[in-house]
Every structure is written in structure tokens, then in C-alpha cells.
Kinemage of the C-alpha trace (Angstrom):
@kinemage 1
@onewidth
@group {chain A} dominant
@subgroup {mainchain}
@vectorlist {calphas} color= white
{ca met a 1} P -171.554 9.077 191.439
{ca ala a 2} L -173.352 12.291 190.275
{ca lys a 3} L -169.973 14.096 190.030
{ca glu a 4} L -169.159 11.051 188.601
{ca arg a 5} L -171.376 11.726 185.779
{ca ser a 6} L -171.012 14.701 185.475
{ca glu a 7} L -167.195 14.270 184.750
{ca asp a 8} L -167.464 11.654 182.057
{ca gln a 9} L -170.443 13.604 180.328
{ca gln a 10} L -168.160 16.249 180.125
{ca glu a 11} L -164.974 14.987 178.736
{ca glu a 12} L -167.042 13.020 176.595
{ca gln a 13} L -168.051 16.401 175.003
{ca his a 14} L -164.828 17.604 175.235
{ca ile a 15} L -163.480 14.957 173.092
{ca glu a 16} L -166.746 14.942 170.241
{ca thr a 17} L -165.470 19.066 170.175
{ca ala a 18} L -161.550 17.970 170.101
{ca glu a 19} L -162.257 15.798 166.715
{ca val a 20} L -164.246 17.893 164.663
{ca glu a 21} L -161.177 19.970 163.420
{ca ile a 22} L -162.498 22.092 160.457
{ca pro a 23} L -159.881 22.573 157.556
{ca thr a 24} L -158.707 25.582 156.202
{ca pro a 25} L -159.562 26.841 153.147
{ca glu a 26} L -156.643 25.781 151.355
{ca glu a 27} L -156.894 22.717 152.612
{ca gln a 28} L -160.440 22.111 151.302
{ca his a 29} L -158.866 22.990 148.225
{ca ala a 30} L -156.163 20.710 147.780
{ca ala a 31} L -158.298 18.004 148.932
{ca glu a 32} L -160.645 18.611 146.318
{ca glu a 33} L -157.661 19.328 143.392
{ca val a 34} L -156.549 15.679 143.978
{ca leu a 35} L -159.852 14.069 144.038
{ca gln a 36} L -160.728 15.610 140.898
{ca glu a 37} L -157.616 14.229 139.788
{ca glu a 38} L -158.451 10.906 141.433
{ca leu a 39} L -161.123 11.495 139.078
{ca ala a 40} L -160.220 12.423 135.842
{ca val a 41} L -157.457 9.673 135.849
{ca glu a 42} L -160.236 6.990 137.095
{ca ser a 43} L -162.569 8.335 134.426
{ca ala a 44} L -159.340 8.128 131.812
{ca gln a 45} L -159.245 4.912 132.663
{ca glu a 46} L -162.537 3.565 132.214
{ca ile a 47} L -162.583 5.095 129.189
{ca glu a 48} L -159.542 3.238 128.027
{ca ile a 49} L -161.221 -0.159 129.444
{ca ala a 50} L -164.128 0.619 127.297
{ca ser a 51} L -162.328 0.994 124.502
{ca leu a 52} L -160.252 -1.843 125.165
{ca his a 53} L -162.999 -4.154 125.386
{ca gln a 54} L -164.430 -2.687 122.399
{ca gln a 55} L -161.589 -3.066 120.287
{ca leu a 56} L -161.701 -7.233 122.113
{ca ala a 57} L -164.997 -7.405 120.719
{ca glu a 58} L -164.249 -6.112 117.360
{ca his a 59} L -161.314 -8.800 117.183
{ca lys a 60} L -163.380 -11.740 118.443
{ca asp a 61} L -165.905 -10.871 115.921
{ca met a 62} L -163.311 -11.147 112.893
{ca val a 63} L -161.167 -14.106 114.318
{ca leu a 64} L -165.084 -16.337 114.421
{ca arg a 65} L -166.137 -14.193 110.615
{ca ala a 66} L -162.231 -15.867 110.364
{ca gln a 67} L -163.296 -19.312 111.028
{ca ala a 68} L -166.108 -19.103 109.173
{ca asp a 69} L -164.829 -18.145 105.932
{ca val a 70} L -162.091 -20.477 106.408
{ca gln a 71} L -164.708 -23.778 107.213
{ca asn a 72} L -166.465 -22.806 104.043
{ca ala a 73} L -164.420 -22.502 101.681
{ca arg a 74} L -162.620 -25.612 103.340
{ca arg a 75} L -167.004 -27.505 102.867
{ca arg a 76} L -166.724 -25.437 99.040
{ca ala a 77} L -163.713 -27.625 98.363
{ca glu a 78} L -164.843 -30.985 99.538
{ca met a 79} L -168.165 -30.455 97.568
{ca asp a 80} L -166.021 -29.507 94.398
{ca val a 81} L -164.013 -32.613 95.258
{ca glu a 82} L -167.193 -34.818 95.275
{ca lys a 83} L -168.673 -33.211 92.437
{ca ala a 84} L -164.845 -34.085 90.456
{ca his a 85} L -165.739 -37.476 91.500
{ca lys a 86} L -169.191 -37.785 90.627
{ca phe a 87} L -169.333 -35.906 87.074
{ca gly a 88} L -165.745 -36.474 86.249
{ca val a 89} L -166.708 -38.935 83.506
{ca glu a 90} L -170.179 -37.052 82.069
{ca lys a 91} L -167.751 -35.933 79.222
{ca leu a 92} L -166.998 -40.170 78.649
{ca leu a 93} L -170.117 -41.381 79.447
{ca lys a 94} L -172.187 -38.653 76.881
{ca asp a 95} L -169.455 -39.818 74.087
{ca leu a 96} L -170.137 -44.013 74.721
{ca leu a 97} L -174.010 -42.968 75.499
{ca pro a 98} L -174.094 -43.525 71.191
{ca val a 99} L -172.113 -47.140 71.636
{ca val a 100} L -175.582 -48.342 73.668
{ca asp a 101} L -178.382 -46.609 70.798
{ca asn a 102} L -176.534 -48.575 68.169
{ca leu a 103} L -176.735 -51.883 70.037
{ca asp a 104} L -180.449 -51.577 70.713
{ca arg a 105} L -180.421 -50.906 67.410
{ca ala a 106} L -178.755 -53.954 66.381
{ca leu a 107} L -181.090 -55.940 68.359
{ca ala a 108} L -184.222 -53.986 66.512
{ca thr a 109} L -183.166 -54.909 62.921
{ca ile a 110} L -181.303 -58.645 63.485
{ca asp a 111} L -183.828 -61.243 63.075
{ca ser a 112} L -183.758 -63.387 65.878
{ca glu a 113} L -186.053 -65.991 64.928
{ca his a 114} L -184.049 -67.138 61.899
{ca glu a 115} L -181.513 -69.948 63.326
{ca ala a 116} L -178.074 -68.176 62.083
{ca his a 117} L -178.514 -64.658 63.893
{ca lys a 118} L -179.403 -65.979 66.988
{ca ala a 119} L -176.059 -66.882 68.078
{ca val a 120} L -175.335 -63.029 66.672
{ca val a 121} L -178.592 -62.062 69.090
{ca glu a 122} L -177.580 -63.692 71.880
{ca gly a 123} L -173.746 -62.291 71.785
{ca ile a 124} L -175.073 -58.253 71.265
{ca glu a 125} L -177.638 -58.518 74.415
{ca leu a 126} L -174.700 -59.686 76.244
{ca thr a 127} L -172.553 -57.239 75.025
{ca arg a 128} L -175.259 -54.509 75.946
{ca lys a 129} L -176.365 -56.218 79.479
{ca ser a 130} L -172.479 -55.579 80.553
{ca phe a 131} L -172.641 -52.468 79.216
{ca leu a 132} L -175.385 -51.189 80.732
{ca asp a 133} L -174.550 -52.892 83.888
{ca thr a 134} L -171.443 -51.115 83.471
{ca leu a 135} L -172.874 -47.899 83.638
{ca thr a 136} L -175.222 -48.833 86.205
{ca arg a 137} L -172.340 -49.342 88.845
{ca asn a 138} L -171.019 -45.974 87.445
{ca gly a 139} L -174.033 -44.143 88.705
{ca val a 140} L -176.060 -44.228 85.526
{ca glu a 141} L -179.616 -44.358 84.991
{ca val a 142} L -181.717 -45.134 82.104
{ca val a 143} L -184.035 -42.830 81.079
{ca asp a 144} L -187.258 -44.750 79.589
{ca pro a 145} L -190.856 -42.949 79.866
{ca ala a 146} L -193.069 -45.381 77.543
{ca gly a 147} L -196.386 -44.641 78.725
{ca glu a 148} L -195.514 -41.633 81.647
{ca pro a 149} L -196.218 -38.164 81.299
{ca phe a 150} L -194.526 -35.939 80.327
{ca asp a 151} L -192.026 -34.438 82.328
{ca pro a 152} L -189.732 -31.124 80.078
{ca glu a 153} L -187.048 -31.914 83.223
{ca leu a 154} L -186.419 -35.114 81.641
{ca his a 155} L -188.148 -35.231 77.976
{ca gln a 156} L -187.666 -34.204 74.948
{ca ala a 157} L -190.742 -34.033 73.064
{ca met a 158} L -189.891 -34.724 69.148
{ca thr a 159} L -193.943 -34.777 67.868
{ca gln a 160} L -197.384 -34.853 69.277
{ca val a 161} L -199.573 -37.432 67.979
{ca pro a 162} L -203.291 -37.011 69.061
{ca asn a 163} L -204.694 -39.780 70.582
{ca gly a 164} L -208.145 -40.465 71.992
{ca asn a 165} L -206.717 -43.672 74.399
{ca val a 166} L -204.718 -41.870 76.862
{ca glu a 167} L -204.290 -38.619 78.596
{ca pro a 168} L -202.901 -36.090 76.826
{ca asn a 169} L -199.118 -35.407 77.736
{ca thr a 170} L -198.109 -38.797 77.724
{ca val a 171} L -194.899 -40.319 76.258
{ca leu a 172} L -196.454 -42.809 73.409
{ca asp a 173} L -192.850 -43.859 72.134
{ca val a 174} L -189.601 -42.866 72.730
{ca phe a 175} L -187.511 -42.655 70.068
{ca gln a 176} L -184.035 -42.838 72.312
{ca lys a 177} L -183.771 -43.326 75.462
{ca gly a 178} L -182.547 -40.518 78.229
{ca tyr a 179} L -179.746 -41.558 80.686
{ca arg a 180} L -178.889 -39.109 83.987
{ca leu a 181} L -175.698 -39.557 86.375
{ca his a 182} L -176.345 -39.291 89.154
{ca gly a 183} L -179.423 -38.151 89.490
{ca arg a 184} L -178.192 -35.373 86.391
{ca leu a 185} L -179.146 -35.681 82.655
{ca leu a 186} L -176.742 -36.954 81.032
{ca arg a 187} L -179.365 -36.767 77.897
{ca pro a 188} L -183.070 -36.431 77.776
{ca ala a 189} L -185.139 -38.789 75.753
{ca met a 190} L -186.513 -38.469 72.757
{ca val a 191} L -189.812 -39.321 72.976
{ca val a 192} L -192.965 -38.875 70.877
{ca val a 193} L -196.396 -37.564 73.146
{ca ser a 194} L -199.727 -37.238 72.882
{ca lys a 195} L -202.287 -34.697 72.491
{ca ala a 196} L -206.042 -34.369 72.789
{ca pro a 197} L -208.331 -35.554 69.299
């Protein structure tokens, strides 16, 4: 049995030494060249892949920017259309405001106590109310600031009058009412403002 073991060990050693073949220098050089060529090709492919990834990212960015530009243009166009609908009648309304002023002046000058004038006053009041209702339905608001603090955004001060009964810069009287269209000032109210005595 010991003899069989030693024969097995000799065979294993023989197999181990037989398997390890040392390449010749030419074979080793050729293998190194093949390996270097494979590495060079692989490196070139990696560079090309990285370049393609960068180009893809740039194109994605350009597409996103283009989509954002289109969306912004659409939003601006919608806002322009909305403004045109809201404020397209602005010039017409500015031209019609003196009609309301004239109706107010007519009511202020007619003696409503006189029996003959009552029907005329009533007709003017109904016309004025109908006119103002139409303006209101179209987004017009009256700016009538009597007794309110002076606001240079909405009021135009015609004069200042010393008055100790109210705070300085309070609107004492309104010469002409102002108007706004959907929050935008059409015409400022012309007012008399208090000042400290």
C-alpha cells in the first residue's frame, strides 16, 4: 500500500510539472501585444461611450430647455389674450367716463324739490344707475375716497386745505370720482386733501 501511495504521489507531481509550460519570449511578447491591443480598443470604446453619454446629456438638456421655452411662450400668449380681454375696452371706457361725470353734474345742478323737475331728475338717476351697472358688469369700480386717507396711487390731489378736525392727508372732498378696470387705474380721483393747520 505504501508503494501504491508513493506511485500516486509521483504521478501527481509529474502531472503538476507537466501542466506548467513556460512560454517562450516570442510567445510572451505576442501575448502582451494582443493584450495591449485589446486594452487600447477597450479604452477607445470607453472614451467613445463617455462622449456619447455627454452628448446625450447635452441633447436632453436642450430638449428640456426647448420644452420650457415653448411652455413659457404659451403661458405669455395666454396672459396676453387674457389682458386683451380684460383691458381691450380701456380706451372706450376712458372716453365714456365723462358721460357719468356729466350725469352727476346734471343731478347736482337740478333742483329736485321743484315738482316740474322731479321726472327729469328721476330719468337722469335711472340713466346714471343703468350706466354704472353696465360699467360694473364689465369690471369697472368707482374710486370715491371721501373721508379716506390720501393714496397717491389712486388719488390726484388738486389742493390742500388746513383742517384741524381730521388727520392730515385725509380726503376732504372729491372733485371728480376715479375709476379702476379689473384693479388697474383708469382715472385717478381728483380730491381736496387736508393738511395740518
